C-alpha positions as CSV (number, residue, x, y, z in Angstrom):
1,X,-3.2,134.8,129.0
2,X,-1.2,131.6,129.0
3,X,-4.4,129.6,129.1
4,X,-5.8,131.4,126.1
5,X,-2.6,131.0,124.2
6,X,-2.4,127.3,125.1
7,X,-6.0,126.8,124.0
8,X,-5.4,128.5,120.7
9,X,-2.3,126.5,120.0
10,X,-4.4,123.3,120.7
11,X,-7.1,124.5,118.3
12,X,-4.6,125.4,115.6
13,X,-2.9,122.1,116.0
14,X,-6.2,120.1,115.6
15,X,-7.0,122.1,112.5
16,X,-3.6,121.6,111.0
17,X,-3.8,117.9,111.8
18,X,-7.1,117.5,110.0
19,X,-5.7,119.4,107.0
20,X,-2.7,117.2,107.0
21,X,-4.8,114.0,107.1
22,X,-6.9,115.3,104.2
23,X,-3.7,115.9,102.2
24,X,-2.4,112.4,103.0
25,X,-5.7,110.9,101.8
26,X,-5.8,112.9,98.6
27,X,-2.2,111.8,97.8
28,X,-3.3,108.2,98.5
29,X,-6.2,108.5,96.1
30,X,-4.2,110.4,93.5
31,X,-1.5,107.7,93.4
32,X,-4.2,105.0,93.4
33,X,-2.8,103.2,96.4
34,X,-6.3,101.9,97.3
35,X,-5.6,98.4,96.0
36,X,-4.1,96.8,99.0
37,X,-5.7,98.5,102.0
38,X,-9.3,98.7,103.1
39,X,-9.3,102.2,104.5
40,X,-7.4,105.5,103.8
41,X,-4.4,106.4,105.9
42,X,-6.4,108.9,108.0
43,X,-8.5,106.1,109.3
44,X,-5.5,104.5,110.9
45,X,-4.4,107.8,112.5
46,X,-7.8,108.6,114.0
47,X,-9.0,105.1,115.3
48,X,-7.6,102.8,118.0
49,X,-6.3,99.3,117.2
50,X,-9.4,97.7,118.6
51,X,-11.7,99.9,116.5
52,X,-9.6,99.1,113.4
53,X,-9.7,95.3,114.0
54,X,-13.5,95.4,114.7
55,X,-14.2,97.5,111.6
56,X,-11.9,95.4,109.5
57,X,-13.7,92.2,110.5
58,X,-17.1,93.8,109.9
59,X,-16.1,95.0,106.5
60,X,-14.5,91.6,105.5
61,X,-17.7,89.8,106.7
62,X,-19.8,92.1,104.5
63,X,-17.5,91.5,101.5
64,X,-17.6,87.7,102.0
65,X,-21.4,87.9,102.1
66,X,-21.5,89.9,98.9
67,X,-19.1,87.5,97.3
68,X,-21.1,84.4,98.2
69,X,-24.3,86.1,96.9
70,X,-22.6,86.9,93.7
71,X,-21.2,83.4,93.4
72,X,-24.7,81.9,94.0
73,X,-26.3,84.2,91.5
74,X,-23.8,83.8,88.6
75,X,-22.0,80.5,89.2
76,X,-24.7,78.5,91.0
77,X,-26.7,77.7,87.9
78,X,-25.9,75.5,85.0
79,X,-24.5,76.8,81.7
80,X,-27.8,76.4,79.9
81,X,-29.6,78.7,82.3
82,X,-27.0,81.5,82.0
83,X,-27.9,82.7,78.5
């Protein structure tokens, strides 16, 4: 009986934890706190530091590539060609 009770407590805790993370993320989006962080708060609770660093570097590299493509497309030409 203790094993079943322990198992159910663990399941309920995991469900509660996921609901709490969803609530934290919804508050984060509601208050528009997305300006200074790459990922929502739940990402930092559910991933290890190594995963966070790796994902951050991949995301920043992707953003740098997009920025350089945008810069080449719109700022690489002379003013006469931009019409």
